[in-house]
Backbone bond lengths (Angstrom), bond angles and torsions (degrees), N, CA, C in turn:
res aa  C-N    CA-C-N  psi(-1)  N-CA   C-N-CA  omega(-1)  CA-C   N-CA-C  phi
1 M - - - 1.419 - - 1.490 109.03 -
2 T 1.221 117.88 132.53 1.533 122.89 177.83 1.594 108.52 -89.62
3 R 1.241 112.15 169.60 1.469 116.47 -179.33 1.644 104.72 -70.61
4 E 1.254 118.70 -39.14 1.410 116.88 178.76 1.530 111.51 -62.09
5 Q 1.360 119.01 -44.09 1.409 122.09 170.24 1.524 121.80 -53.84
6 L 1.381 106.76 -42.58 1.593 114.36 170.62 1.522 109.62 -56.36
7 E 1.318 113.78 -51.11 1.462 116.61 -178.26 1.481 114.29 -59.58
8 H 1.294 115.34 -33.52 1.563 119.67 175.82 1.580 108.25 -68.04
9 V 1.279 118.19 -37.09 1.539 118.10 177.55 1.487 105.97 -63.81
10 I 1.356 116.68 -55.03 1.450 120.33 -176.08 1.568 110.70 -54.64
11 R 1.344 119.71 -51.87 1.395 118.77 172.34 1.443 120.35 -50.46
12 A 1.311 115.78 -41.22 1.510 125.21 179.04 1.524 111.45 -67.93
13 A 1.351 113.62 -38.46 1.502 119.88 -171.24 1.604 102.49 -77.55
14 A 1.292 118.02 -39.82 1.534 122.97 177.24 1.546 105.63 -58.67
15 E 1.266 119.58 -48.10 1.504 119.54 -168.54 1.531 105.98 -74.87
16 I 1.210 121.34 -34.37 1.597 124.00 177.72 1.456 111.29 -68.84
17 T 1.318 117.99 -40.28 1.525 117.90 -171.62 1.537 110.20 -100.80
18 G 1.349 118.46 -2.07 1.492 117.60 -179.78 1.429 113.05 63.07
19 D 1.395 119.61 26.33 1.413 126.88 175.77 1.564 111.60 -118.28
20 A 1.292 117.29 128.12 1.444 117.74 -169.73 1.604 106.70 -88.57
21 E 1.328 116.08 -3.03 1.574 121.94 179.44 1.474 107.38 -118.58
22 I 1.302 115.70 111.95 1.459 120.56 173.05 1.497 109.98 -108.20
23 V 1.374 116.62 122.65 1.556 121.10 173.55 1.526 108.42 -78.20
24 V 1.412 116.22 131.55 1.348 120.98 177.09 1.471 106.38 -112.39
25 V 1.265 121.96 118.80 1.496 123.80 -173.05 1.582 114.80 -123.44
26 G 1.271 117.64 5.30 1.445 124.82 179.53 1.606 109.98 -92.38
27 R 1.273 113.49 -176.55 1.456 122.34 -166.83 1.749 105.72 -67.97
28 N 1.156 116.23 -27.92 1.518 117.07 -179.29 1.472 114.85 -79.73
29 S 1.295 114.96 -7.29 1.462 118.88 166.82 1.460 117.31 -56.99
30 I 1.369 116.33 -18.96 1.512 121.28 178.49 1.513 106.48 -63.84
31 L 1.318 121.00 -16.85 1.435 123.20 175.68 1.379 115.37 -67.87
32 G 1.314 119.06 -18.62 1.503 121.33 178.82 1.459 112.11 -74.99
33 Q 1.318 119.42 -35.47 1.411 126.39 175.90 1.510 111.30 -90.67
34 Y 1.231 118.13 -42.04 1.538 122.23 -176.12 1.623 104.22 -117.83
35 P 1.363 115.74 88.16 1.488 113.70 178.79 1.558 115.08 -61.24
36 S 1.268 114.20 -23.67 1.602 119.79 177.96 1.490 112.64 -113.30
37 A 1.477 112.37 39.32 1.419 118.97 174.57 1.514 115.85 -47.14
38 P 1.251 123.08 142.27 1.398 122.19 173.80 1.562 118.60 -50.63
39 L 1.235 121.20 137.21 1.452 125.64 -173.65 1.473 113.03 -52.12
40 E 1.426 115.49 -35.78 1.523 113.85 -179.15 1.431 117.13 -68.08
41 L 1.253 114.61 -12.53 1.530 118.89 173.82 1.514 111.51 -88.00
42 L 1.273 118.85 -5.83 1.458 120.63 -171.35 1.510 113.74 -116.11
43 G 1.359 121.87 30.54 1.345 124.18 -172.72 1.491 122.55 -78.78
44 S 1.437 112.41 -1.12 1.397 115.62 -173.10 1.573 110.02 -91.15
45 I 1.198 120.68 148.84 1.555 124.61 170.25 1.507 113.75 -97.98
46 E 1.329 117.36 5.50 1.396 124.34 -179.65 1.536 112.20 -123.20
47 E 1.322 118.78 154.01 1.459 119.02 174.17 1.497 106.57 -141.24
48 D 1.306 112.03 132.12 1.426 123.88 -179.53 1.596 110.07 -78.37
49 V 1.243 118.11 118.06 1.507 126.92 -174.83 1.496 117.24 -139.75
50 Y 1.316 116.24 155.30 1.420 116.72 171.44 1.569 104.73 -156.70
51 P 1.319 115.54 161.07 1.523 119.79 -175.59 1.608 106.13 -83.31
52 R 1.344 115.36 123.12 1.352 119.49 -178.80 1.621 120.88 -52.62
53 N 1.401 107.07 -52.18 1.510 117.57 -172.73 1.471 104.38 -84.00
54 H 1.355 128.02 -23.08 1.400 126.07 -178.59 1.532 108.97 -133.38
55 P 1.448 112.32 70.41 1.511 112.79 -176.55 1.402 110.64 -68.21
56 E 1.263 123.18 -14.07 1.496 120.10 175.86 1.545 116.64 -70.94
57 R 1.371 114.76 -13.98 1.380 119.69 175.99 1.514 117.35 -88.95
58 F 1.360 116.41 16.25 1.446 118.18 -174.96 1.485 112.21 -65.59
59 E 1.295 120.23 -26.91 1.488 122.72 178.70 1.488 113.81 -70.00
60 M 1.339 116.19 -20.16 1.479 117.92 175.60 1.585 110.93 -65.78
61 L 1.388 115.10 -20.40 1.515 112.99 179.93 1.621 110.31 -80.32
62 D 1.245 115.92 11.17 1.559 111.32 177.01 1.526 107.51 -69.21
63 V 1.263 117.61 -18.32 1.520 117.38 179.41 1.421 113.36 -70.27
64 I 1.352 120.11 -17.28 1.404 120.92 172.38 1.611 111.02 -121.90
65 G 1.389 110.33 32.89 1.485 120.35 179.44 1.489 112.26 -98.42
66 E 1.325 113.35 -163.67 1.387 121.62 -174.04 1.597 108.22 -63.71
67 M 1.238 117.64 141.81 1.536 130.28 -179.11 1.436 107.86 58.66
68 S 1.353 122.24 28.62 1.459 120.97 174.61 1.535 112.01 -92.19
69 R 1.264 121.36 174.42 1.473 122.23 172.07 1.482 111.14 -65.78
70 F 1.333 118.31 -31.66 1.486 121.67 171.14 1.527 112.65 -51.73
71 Q 1.384 113.90 -56.23 1.382 116.78 176.56 1.476 116.56 -61.55
72 D 1.307 119.90 -39.20 1.433 123.97 172.82 1.477 115.37 -53.83
73 T 1.411 112.09 -42.76 1.455 120.10 -174.35 1.576 107.88 -79.03
74 F 1.278 123.79 -38.39 1.415 125.65 -163.99 1.542 115.52 -111.21
75 G 1.354 111.55 -20.23 1.481 116.35 -178.11 1.545 117.67 81.72
76 Y 1.315 117.94 8.16 1.454 125.32 177.52 1.497 108.22 -151.03
77 Y 1.317 118.21 163.33 1.495 117.71 -175.47 1.614 107.57 -156.46
78 A 1.279 108.60 171.60 1.534 118.08 175.41 1.466 104.14 -94.71
79 D 1.437 113.34 147.83 1.392 122.85 174.64 1.492 106.45 -114.35
80 P 1.266 124.28 94.94 1.467 125.67 -172.13 1.519 109.21 -70.40
81 V 1.366 115.18 123.87 1.497 118.60 -177.11 1.607 104.03 -126.62
82 Q 1.338 109.37 160.88 1.499 121.28 176.05 1.515 107.88 -71.50
83 H 1.269 120.93 146.93 1.534 121.49 -176.68 1.451 112.08 -61.36
84 D 1.337 121.02 -16.41 1.517 119.17 -175.57 1.490 113.71 -107.60
85 L 1.358 114.18 11.57 1.432 118.46 -178.40 1.646 116.35 -66.91
86 P 1.328 118.66 -46.41 1.391 114.23 176.45 1.499 112.36 -77.72
87 R 1.273 112.97 139.22 1.534 122.23 173.18 1.550 106.52 -83.92
88 L 1.257 117.69 115.17 1.424 121.81 -171.03 1.634 109.39 -133.57
89 P 1.334 116.13 155.26 1.492 114.27 -177.37 1.648 109.38 -78.46
90 A 1.313 110.93 160.89 1.367 118.91 178.88 1.555 116.75 -49.60
91 G 1.235 126.61 132.58 1.469 125.41 179.13 1.449 112.20 91.33
92 W 1.295 118.65 4.66 1.614 115.16 -174.18 1.436 110.05 -62.29
93 G 1.381 118.33 -32.32 1.497 123.54 -171.98 1.480 109.90 -67.10
94 D 1.361 118.26 -26.20 1.500 125.00 177.43 1.618 112.61 -80.58
95 R 1.334 112.95 -13.46 1.495 115.99 -177.01 1.552 109.82 -109.22
96 L 1.238 118.39 12.45 1.484 119.40 -177.15 1.587 106.06 -63.44
97 I 1.322 114.19 144.13 1.494 117.91 -177.60 1.540 103.52 -102.02
98 P 1.379 118.60 122.58 1.410 122.30 -178.28 1.641 110.06 -76.39
99 L 1.234 117.16 132.44 1.463 128.42 174.10 1.483 110.66 -117.32
100 P 1.308 113.75 92.41 1.558 114.80 -179.09 1.494 115.00 -72.66
101 V 1.257 117.30 134.85 1.466 122.79 -172.73 1.504 107.08 -126.51
102 A 1.248 118.03 124.52 1.524 124.59 179.53 1.626 105.54 -76.75
103 T 1.272 113.88 147.83 1.476 122.48 -177.15 1.428 102.68 -107.17
104 A 1.481 112.03 167.88 1.471 115.75 -173.68 1.650 111.26 -74.56
105 S 1.418 108.10 -20.01 1.470 113.11 177.70 1.530 115.25 -89.45
106 G 1.325 114.95 13.64 1.466 121.02 177.83 1.532 114.08 87.30
107 G 1.310 116.33 -3.37 1.447 115.28 178.10 1.493 109.56 -87.37
108 Q 1.299 111.31 -162.24 1.564 117.81 -178.68 1.566 112.40 -145.50
109 V 1.277 113.40 141.18 1.474 121.48 172.78 1.501 106.40 -125.24
110 V 1.184 123.17 164.95 1.434 129.11 -175.48 1.542 115.80 -132.96
111 G 1.369 113.52 129.96 1.457 123.79 170.00 1.469 104.74 -87.42
112 L 1.331 114.29 132.84 1.453 124.66 171.69 1.465 111.00 -101.27
113 C 1.333 120.46 101.51 1.466 120.63 -172.04 1.536 106.51 -97.63
114 L 1.282 110.76 154.39 1.551 120.39 175.79 1.484 106.65 -67.63
115 E 1.324 117.44 138.68 1.361 124.76 166.09 1.546 113.44 -63.94
116 A 1.239 118.72 141.83 1.587 121.53 -171.76 1.543 114.93 -46.01
117 H 1.297 112.70 -48.16 1.562 116.13 -178.68 1.493 109.60 -61.45
118 D 1.283 120.14 -45.84 1.522 126.32 -176.33 1.529 103.26 -62.99
119 L 1.421 117.48 -51.17 1.440 117.88 -178.12 1.550 116.69 -56.85
120 V 1.341 113.24 -40.11 1.485 120.02 178.21 1.428 108.94 -66.91
121 L 1.417 121.50 -42.23 1.467 117.79 178.19 1.435 113.41 -67.40
122 S 1.306 117.44 -28.60 1.574 114.52 178.64 1.543 109.33 -71.91
123 K 1.350 114.04 -28.01 1.560 121.15 177.43 1.530 104.70 -68.93
124 Y 1.276 124.75 -46.38 1.334 125.62 -179.47 1.531 111.32 -61.25
125 V 1.316 121.21 -37.99 1.454 120.78 179.72 1.564 107.17 -69.56
126 A 1.386 117.41 -41.99 1.447 118.22 175.42 1.477 115.65 -57.78
127 S 1.302 116.59 -40.28 1.432 130.05 167.53 1.599 114.49 53.40
128 R 1.453 111.16 36.22 1.518 114.95 168.58 1.516 106.17 -85.30
129 E 1.342 114.53 166.03 1.461 115.37 -173.16 1.574 109.34 -66.60
130 K 1.291 118.05 -38.16 1.430 121.27 173.17 1.375 120.17 -56.89
131 D 1.420 115.33 -34.77 1.554 121.62 169.92 1.533 110.48 -69.69
132 R 1.351 120.82 -39.11 1.361 118.37 -178.99 1.453 110.87 -67.48
133 A 1.356 121.45 -40.48 1.428 124.24 173.34 1.516 114.62 -57.47
134 F 1.333 113.14 -42.28 1.474 118.40 177.96 1.542 107.83 -58.28
135 N 1.388 115.25 -49.14 1.487 117.63 -174.17 1.600 110.20 -63.39
136 R 1.284 115.75 -44.73 1.431 119.12 178.04 1.584 111.66 -57.41
137 A 1.301 120.12 -38.56 1.337 125.69 176.78 1.440 115.33 -65.57
138 A 1.391 114.93 -46.09 1.512 121.86 174.39 1.611 111.53 -60.90
139 I 1.405 114.08 -36.62 1.541 112.98 176.71 1.504 105.60 -75.38
140 R 1.303 128.07 -39.35 1.394 124.46 -176.84 1.518 112.07 -63.89
141 H 1.311 118.92 -31.06 1.477 125.70 179.47 1.471 113.20 -90.50
142 G 1.445 117.44 5.63 1.427 121.59 175.07 1.485 117.50 70.17
143 L 1.362 118.23 18.63 1.442 121.78 -177.49 1.471 110.93 -76.17
144 V 1.270 124.32 -24.66 1.365 130.47 178.42 1.591 115.16 -124.88
145 Q 1.253 113.13 159.66 1.482 120.46 178.91 1.425 112.86 -118.92
146 R 1.319 114.44 136.85 1.493 118.65 -178.41 1.524 112.92 -57.91
147 D 1.246 120.49 -45.47 1.467 123.26 -170.80 1.613 111.81 -67.14
148 V 1.434 109.05 -29.00 1.528 114.59 179.40 1.502 108.22 -77.08
149 L 1.386 116.72 -40.06 1.434 120.41 176.05 1.544 109.68 -57.55
150 L 1.235 115.71 -52.13 1.452 120.56 -176.17 1.444 115.36 -60.64
151 D 1.451 115.80 -38.63 1.339 120.37 176.34 1.528 115.00 -65.87
152 R 1.325 113.43 -39.30 1.443 118.82 -177.45 1.516 110.24 -78.95
153 L 1.360 117.45 -28.44 1.464 118.02 171.43 1.545 111.12 -54.19
154 G 1.353 115.03 -43.45 1.467 117.93 178.57 1.540 113.46 -59.62
155 A 1.350 115.93 -16.77 1.522 115.18 -179.12 1.524 108.37 -102.69
156 M 1.316 119.82 13.49 1.479 118.02 -179.01 1.565 109.80 -94.90
157 D 1.272 115.91 145.37 1.511 125.50 177.74 1.523 109.11 -77.84
158 V 1.292 112.44 70.62 1.611 120.19 173.11 1.408 108.26 -132.81
159 G 1.317 113.70 152.88 1.434 122.56 179.19 1.491 112.79 -62.18
160 P 1.380 118.20 159.94 1.528 118.03 174.64 1.404 113.59 -60.11
161 A 1.238 122.80 -34.90 1.496 118.85 -176.47 1.611 114.29 -67.91
162 L 1.410 109.72 -42.38 1.500 116.98 175.74 1.578 108.20 -68.55
163 R 1.230 116.60 -39.39 1.461 115.32 179.04 1.561 109.60 -60.77
164 Q 1.259 119.39 -45.25 1.473 122.41 176.44 1.562 112.00 -53.89
165 V 1.376 112.42 -46.86 1.479 117.57 -177.87 1.505 110.37 -63.48
166 L 1.351 120.79 -43.19 1.351 124.95 177.45 1.422 113.59 -67.39
167 R 1.277 121.39 -33.29 1.552 123.48 175.81 1.466 105.31 -66.53
168 G 1.371 122.09 -44.77 1.392 123.90 177.96 1.569 113.90 -54.91
169 Q 1.323 114.01 -49.21 1.420 123.33 177.93 1.602 112.73 -56.29
170 I 1.365 112.52 -46.63 1.461 114.54 179.31 1.527 111.35 -63.77
171 E 1.385 114.02 -43.77 1.482 117.07 -178.18 1.494 109.54 -61.78
172 A 1.352 117.75 -40.39 1.516 118.61 -179.05 1.450 111.59 -68.68
173 D 1.352 117.20 -35.65 1.571 116.40 178.56 1.416 114.84 -69.90
174 F 1.425 119.08 -30.90 1.400 118.82 172.48 1.461 112.14 -77.75
175 A 1.255 124.78 -18.64 1.461 125.66 179.44 1.503 116.32 -82.72
176 R 1.368 112.06 -13.15 1.428 120.86 176.11 1.605 112.77 -64.70
């Protein structure tokens, strides 16, 4: 997904839900902080989103979701998620990166994208191979710092055993 495609998803999600703030929590949220992010980080045609001020309206976004006319027309789509889906470190909401998006009527809505370290930590918790590959690429391209990840890992609501596993994965990925 390109930044323009992400902006299109944000604009459509805002219009559908009547919420001018759309939280972007999937891998393409990297585009908020890094508009020219490396292509290997942008392989997904979907983006996980929910309306910030009306999170209960997330299901309204199915009309621009997978197998929708929106996807058929544009080749990408929104994946509506509940606001508590991603596991994130404490304070993540204060670090959201605003992505202003102009509307057709001349107004503006905003996508609130995860900060890179918070995004990478959520991918460590998800721990799918595609998430691990994303994290290694973010590290290789210098988009995240080891010390920041480890510090924020300490602020995550995960058990001690999982925290130790995640710490080991982070250390191993930086040692590559």
